VOGU-3710 file (C-alpha; in Angstrom, 3 decimals, decimal comma):
1> mkrliiaigv> 171,033/136,835/111,353  171,489/134,654/114,412  168,013/135,568/115,665  166,523/134,729/112,264  168,165/131,328/112,300  166,837/130,690/115,816  163,323/131,790/114,787  163,409/129,513/111,753  164,626/126,650/113,935  161,819/127,193/116,441
11> liimvcllap> 159,305/127,334/113,589  160,613/124,100/112,136  160,360/122,406/115,528  156,762/123,639/115,964  155,832/122,397/112,490  157,401/119,030/113,236  155,406/118,786/116,458  152,120/120,063/115,008  152,160/118,076/111,762  151,684/114,657/113,436
21> yiallqwqlr> 149,019/116,110/115,719  147,121/117,587/112,759  147,460/114,292/110,904  146,011/112,490/113,927  143,087/114,932/114,040  142,403/114,327/110,360  142,605/110,575/110,889  140,153/110,808/113,744  137,715/112,911/111,696  137,889/110,304/108,934
31> sinrqlgkrl> 137,186/107,650/111,552  134,074/109,544/112,713  132,883/109,810/109,096  133,455/106,095/108,532  131,507/105,191/111,660  128,621/107,480/110,698  128,626/106,024/107,186  128,502/102,516/108,608  125,467/103,408/110,734  123,715/104,749/107,622
41> tadtrqpisl> 124,437/101,766/105,387  124,675/98,822/107,790  122,326/97,471/110,421  124,307/98,706/113,430  123,634/100,953/116,393  127,262/101,175/117,533  128,029/104,580/119,124  130,802/106,780/117,770  134,120/106,047/119,477  137,428/108,010/119,655
51> elfnhelnql> 140,983/106,988/120,411  142,501/110,482/120,512  142,465/112,507/123,716  141,224/115,800/122,359  138,602/117,661/124,371  136,802/119,258/121,414  136,654/116,048/119,396  135,533/114,093/122,456  132,791/116,641/123,021  131,785/116,421/119,354
61> aaninkclka> 131,594/112,631/119,516  129,574/112,783/122,752  127,049/115,190/121,197  126,789/113,051/118,057  126,092/109,992/120,212  123,411/111,888/122,120  121,715/112,877/118,856  121,933/109,323/117,551  120,478/107,956/120,787  117,621/110,454/120,708
71> eenlrlesvr> 116,898/109,549/117,072  116,935/105,846/117,925  114,525/106,390/120,831  112,165/108,295/118,544  112,334/105,518/115,955  111,595/102,820/118,527  108,716/104,835/119,964  107,339/105,296/116,456  107,531/101,534/115,863  105,778/100,849/119,175
81> eekrfkelva> 103,099/103,442/118,418  102,509/101,935/114,982  102,160/98,493/116,517  99,694/99,773/119,115  97,699/101,470/116,366  97,511/98,292/114,273  96,352/96,309/117,296  93,750/98,974/118,062  92,363/98,875/114,523  92,195/95,078/114,594
91> nishdlrtpl> 90,439/95,079/117,977  87,943/97,755/116,942  87,143/95,897/113,724  86,502/92,688/115,643  84,476/94,302/118,434  82,185/96,155/116,024  81,159/93,062/114,104  79,117/91,522/116,924  76,724/94,441/117,584  76,421/95,113/113,850
101> taikgyqqll> 75,320/91,519/113,268  72,657/91,966/115,970  71,467/95,243/114,406  71,086/93,620/111,003  69,225/90,693/112,554  66,663/92,946/114,233  66,278/94,971/111,044  65,497/91,782/109,172  62,890/90,818/111,783  61,286/94,243/111,455
111> gngeltadqr> 61,247/93,907/107,676  59,354/90,610/107,943  56,610/92,242/109,999  53,748/94,506/109,008  54,969/98,053/108,452  53,468/101,187/107,027  55,014/102,664/103,894  56,720/105,359/105,964  58,083/102,849/108,455  59,403/100,602/105,677
121> kklqiaqkys> 61,105/103,590/104,050  62,829/104,463/107,316  63,846/100,833/107,784  65,394/100,777/104,317  67,407/103,882/105,164  68,612/102,255/108,389  69,551/99,089/106,473  71,451/101,158/103,914  73,580/102,754/106,628  74,078/99,405/108,328
131> eelgrliehf> 75,479/98,017/105,077  77,781/101,033/104,759  78,979/100,534/108,333  79,627/96,883/107,527  81,809/97,872/104,572  83,770/100,303/106,730  84,391/97,607/109,324  85,573/95,230/106,597  87,979/97,914/105,383  89,324/98,325/108,926
141> feysylenae> 89,749/94,584/109,248  91,361/94,193/105,819  93,766/97,078/106,337  94,870/95,903/109,778  95,353/92,372/108,458  97,413/93,523/105,469  99,576/95,745/107,665  100,359/92,944/110,106  100,464/89,861/107,889  103,276/88,659/105,672
151> lklnlewdnl> 101,366/87,896/102,487  102,505/84,897/100,514  102,257/86,042/96,927  101,290/83,605/94,209  102,779/85,469/91,258  101,758/84,080/87,906  101,254/85,063/84,289  97,736/86,526/84,059  95,541/88,434/81,617  94,886/91,764/83,320
161> snlvteclaa> 92,485/92,833/80,552  90,196/89,904/81,353  90,325/90,555/85,095  89,336/94,216/84,623  86,503/93,255/82,253  85,154/90,633/84,671  85,244/92,991/87,674  83,524/95,791/85,732  80,827/93,393/84,501  80,192/92,212/88,065
171> svssfeergl> 79,777/95,843/89,207  77,321/97,008/86,533  74,400/97,072/88,972  76,370/99,217/91,446  77,119/101,774/88,723  73,512/101,747/87,512  72,209/102,444/91,022  74,249/105,661/90,987  73,222/106,495/87,422  76,809/106,103/86,187
181> rvkfvetppv> 78,059/104,731/82,898  81,433/103,050/82,464  83,583/103,115/79,341  86,391/100,584/79,150  88,870/101,668/76,492  89,613/98,502/74,536  93,272/97,595/74,105  95,193/94,486/73,075  95,352/91,977/75,950  97,813/93,011/78,646
191> fvladreitv> 99,561/90,266/80,593  101,137/90,914/83,968  103,073/88,980/86,561  100,780/89,292/89,566  98,810/87,549/92,267  95,301/87,075/90,831  93,434/87,420/94,147  95,303/90,577/95,157  94,888/92,087/91,685  91,121/91,509/91,812
201> riiqnlirnc> 90,969/93,187/95,227  92,817/96,204/93,819  90,394/96,491/90,890  87,354/96,071/93,147  88,549/98,810/95,502  89,113/101,162/92,566  85,616/100,404/91,284  84,118/100,963/94,734  85,930/104,291/94,983  84,376/105,392/91,686
211> vvhsagdvvv> 80,892/104,221/92,682  81,033/106,215/95,909  82,784/109,387/94,757  82,251/109,803/91,007  80,146/112,768/89,937  79,796/111,468/86,379  80,665/108,730/83,932  83,810/106,660/84,510  86,541/105,923/81,962  88,720/102,874/82,547
221> qltasekail> 91,821/102,363/80,456  94,571/99,759/80,372  97,852/100,429/78,584  101,272/98,788/78,448  104,739/100,116/77,722  107,501/99,551/80,253  104,784/98,602/82,750  101,075/97,872/82,651  99,064/100,926/83,701  95,449/100,616/84,874
231> sfknpvenat> 93,673/103,978/84,940  90,325/104,975/86,456  89,200/108,486/85,497  86,023/110,238/86,647  84,720/113,725/87,474  84,481/114,660/91,152  82,722/117,280/93,217  84,665/119,810/95,290  87,845/119,150/93,305  89,647/122,072/94,935
241> eidvkrmfdr> 89,362/120,355/98,328  91,139/117,175/97,182  94,843/116,764/97,909  96,063/114,164/95,400  99,385/113,851/97,252  97,561/112,516/100,319  94,856/110,438/98,658  96,585/107,160/99,458  97,260/108,065/103,103  95,194/106,016/105,511
251> fytgdrarsk> 92,056/107,787/106,752  92,462/110,682/104,307  88,944/111,712/103,279  89,364/115,031/101,468  86,377/117,166/102,381  85,561/115,789/105,820  82,181/117,485/105,967  80,986/115,494/102,941  83,129/112,394/103,219  81,317/109,100/102,644
261> tsglglsivk> 84,096/106,654/103,517  86,905/106,138/106,010  89,573/106,793/103,372  90,991/103,272/103,683  90,029/101,955/100,234  92,807/103,700/98,312  95,285/103,022/101,123  94,566/99,321/100,644  95,090/99,709/96,881  98,497/101,297/97,489
271> llaekmggtv> 99,514/98,680/100,044  98,511/95,750/97,814  100,119/97,218/94,687  103,417/97,793/96,465  103,451/94,240/97,807  103,482/93,048/94,173  106,172/95,521/93,122  103,752/98,053/91,640  103,066/101,727/92,300  100,064/104,051/92,506
281> caslqeddle> 99,543/107,725/91,738  96,722/110,222/91,317  96,309/113,395/89,277  93,614/116,057/89,056  92,863/118,089/85,941  90,062/120,591/86,489  87,251/118,372/87,846  88,585/115,044/86,525  90,369/112,753/88,966  92,577/110,011/87,548
291> iqvefplcrk> 94,012/107,170/89,599  96,696/104,971/88,057  98,087/101,661/89,255  101,242/100,264/87,668  101,842/96,510/87,465  105,025/94,707/86,361  104,559/93,325/82,877  104,967/89,626/82,267  108,097/89,105/80,175  107,922/86,035/78,038
//
């Protein structure tokens, strides 16, 4: 009996000594969680700190800090790389304009001279590709500008139905050159809260995408429920080679062997739409590609 009493006494003493220590460990773990939570929710890069002299917890905190530091270095390097890329795109866009202007000038001089029918045909082909190169350079310049600039939006109540109609009417000749017909599904006027200039640029880029890539007639539709939805739907070639999840990534071109553009047009659409609080998405059903842009409705 005496031994049992002694054993119970020793056990009680051990519990009394261990209980505060365990409580301190729990408190320190909660402190680590709080500090990690603060790093996730607040703009702070403070390393994890400990006040308890425990080797395992100190080692844990040290390893966490190493991981956080490595992650921060990767993030900073990514930011620097993105900045270098934007500067590169801007510089390339600027540097290409000068020789392209000279090329077009000499082509114009050749066109004013006496040429055989075969020579004039070849000159027209060269001029066609020069124009295409000019559009690509403009896309580079526009994308780099939009990525670097803080756009000042002039949001106002506007009739999106009228803007779509006007842009389609201005592009009739471009569709006719490709032998394409456009059907605009008539709806009641849809009013949105948007920047008119940016909205027109979005519509024009969507039209240009259809002109270049459509394998058949284009259907344009504008609807409104919770948001205004502008839809461009057209058949495409090589539908199985299109990844709709990547269509709005910069420089994505689908089938690279047959690609006709740099893949920046839809990236610009996405960037501009998001700056106005909108979204973009794409879907593919059999050979029909549909691109939708959502705009915030104007609430009266």
